[in-house]
Residue, then its C-alpha position, 0 to 999 in steps of 0.5 A: t228566527c235564526l235567519s232574521e237574527v243575521p245582521g246586515a246585508n249578509g243576512d239578507i243575501l243568505k235569506y234570499l238564497v235559501l228562499s230561492n233554493q240557490h244555496p248549495i247546502y239547501k239546493r235539492s237535486p231534481d227527482m227524475t223518476k217524477s219526470p213525465m218523459t224518460k231520457s230514452e223517450q226524449l231521445l227517440r221523440i216518442d211524443d213528437h210522432d203519431f205511432t198509430m200510423r205505419p211508417a211512411f204512411g201514404g207512400p209505398p208499402i213498408p217492407v218487413g223482414v222476418d226470420v224464425q228460430v224454432e226452439s222446439l216442436d213439442t207435440i203432434s196429435e193425429v186425433d186433434m190434427d194439430f201440432t205445437m211449436t215454440l219459436y223465436l219470431r223476429h221482425y225487421w223494418k225501418d222507422e225513420r221516426l225512431a232515428f236518433p243521433s249517436t256518436n258511437n253508432q250503438s243501438m238501444t235495447f228495450d223491453s215490452r214497455l216501449v213496444k206499447k208506445i210505438w208502431v210494430p207489425d200486427m202479425f198473427f198465426v193463420h189456422s192457430k188454435r192457441s198461442f201465447i207469448h211467454d211471460t216468465t219472468t217478464d214478457n219475453v219481448m225485445l225491441r232494439v232500435y238503431p240510430d238510423g231508424n232500423v228496428l229489430y222486434s223479437l218475441r218468444v211464442t208457443v203456438t198450436a196450429m192446425c195440420n191437415m193430415d192424410l192418414s191413408r198410409f198410417p203408420l207408414d206415412t209422411q206428413t207435411c205441416s205448415l205454420e202460416i204468418e200474416s199481417y192481420a190489418y195491413t194488406d200488401d199495399d201497406l205492408m210487404l212481408y218477406w223472409k229476410k234471408g230466404n230459406e236461411s231465415l229459418n233456423t232450428d235447434d239440432r236437439i229437436s227430436l220427436s218420439q214418433f217422427l223423424i224430422q226430414k226437413f224445414h223450408t219456407t215459402t211466400k204466397l199471397a192470400f186473398y180475402s174477398s172483403t179486405g183484399w190481398y195479404n202477404r203470407l209466410y209459410i214454415h213447412f216441415t216434413l215428418r216421417r213416422h217411426i215404424f218400429f213402435f208399430l211393428l212391436q205393438t201392432y204388426f208383430p202381435a197380429t202376425l203371431m195371432v195368425m200363425l197361432s191360428w194355423v196350429s189347429f191344422w196339426i191338431d186331430r179333428r176329433a180334438v174339439p176342446a183343443r181346436v175350438p178354444l184356440g180359434i176363438t182365442t185368436v179371433l178375440t185377440m185380433s179384435t182387441i188389437i183392432t180396437g186398441v189401434n182405432a181407439s188412439m186414431p181419429r174417426v176418419s172416413y177412409i181406410k188406413a194402411v194399418d186397417i188393411y193389415l189388421w182386417v186381412s189378418f183377422v180374416f185369416v184367423f176367422l177362416s181358420v175357424i171356418e176351416y175346422a167347422a167345415v172339416n167337422y161338419l163334413s166328417t159328421v155327415q160322412e159318418r152319418k151316411e156310412r152308418k145308414l149304409r151299414e144299416r142297409l147292408p145284409c148280415t156280413c157274419g159270413i164274410g171272412n176276417p175283414d183284416e184279411m180282406m183289407i189287404d186283398p186288392q182283388i176284393t177291396g179294390y185298394g192296395s195295402m198302402d191305400v188302406n193304410t193311408t185312407g183308413n183313418y179318415g171318416m170314422p173312429e180308429n177301431g170300427g171305422r176302417q172295418e165298416r168302410i171295407l165291409a161296405q166296399v166289399a158289399l158294394n163290389d158284390p153285384q147281388i148286394a149292390s143291387q139291393v142298395k143301388p139307391s144308396r150308391g151315392y156312398v162312393n160320391i160322398w166320400i171326402d178325405t177330410h184330413a186332406i182339407d187340413k193338409y191343404s190348409r197347412v200349405v194354402f194359409p201360410g202361402a197366401y199370408i206370405l203373399f199378402n205380406i209381400i204385396y202389402w210391404s211392397i206398396y206401403s214401404 
């Protein structure tokens, strides 16, 4: 109504300007958010090209350089035979379709939204079990385009990959694991993968450390992989060598096993008649060794070969077991000897007419023993009080031709005499010596 009331030609002109949105007061600024294409996409001419095809399709293979920054080496599992690594994976290639004019030669940086609209290499991790691109707070993806068409594509990835470990020398082993990168669709006729700066393309954080391993070195290699149904592919390898820390296993496995073996030797210094002392000591050491072996195997994969720690633990177990067998042999031989001496005594005639046995014991002409022999051997085979006299009386009787003829069928007495205390004496030397020799051989082989 107000416009219609404007008189003359001026009113008609103003009405025309308003209706045509040309008047500066009534002109609306364009809404760029509703534009079908942003300025960057217009500059890169995204809609002018088919980015489903690789750059220079039909020509020579496109070279794609790769470099890696290892952020962390998280876990290494012997049970699952794998490792977990977090890294920055960067790709470099040239796509002339993305070239744009620039007066200051500055690059443009984008996030994952533009990545979905252009061609990028289809990399994947061979033998990976799980992998993901970090997405906190947004997808950790970066795309940088230069005026001449060079492209940098970077992403932050955590991957869990398989690592075939040889545990035959565990825990004195050194493991080498590999992370393998390959194109999924493009063979070497279409895409040529290579390390951008050779071995310097792999960088690691100096703060990377593992609780059980010492990282000795990282290095890279490149090989061709062949698939019978699709062809040859370029494959990039990241190798890292790990040496296991031994100190943890020394404290938790080797030292306890060695102490149990040494504890089993204590029984050699305990009197053979102290059955309640020697038997529980042997059983305790055997059960403790069994517990150590079970604990170690519970945290290891069920491999079909013998590990170095198995050799040490089972040899230690054998030493502990043999110490129990040693006491069983000493006790059995002592019992047999006492039984035969008792039967021999029953066959002898009355020795009431023999003088004081203590006097005979020190007479070498009668007993055939010197005083030192009697003192050193009289304690073996029988109890302290009656055993020595009983043995001397038996020996005197056997020295008498008249009595010896009567017990001639039992002359085996002399043959069955075994110094059971000598078994313990020899064991005190043989067992430690053999175990020390085993340790020298073991550590010289596996160290």
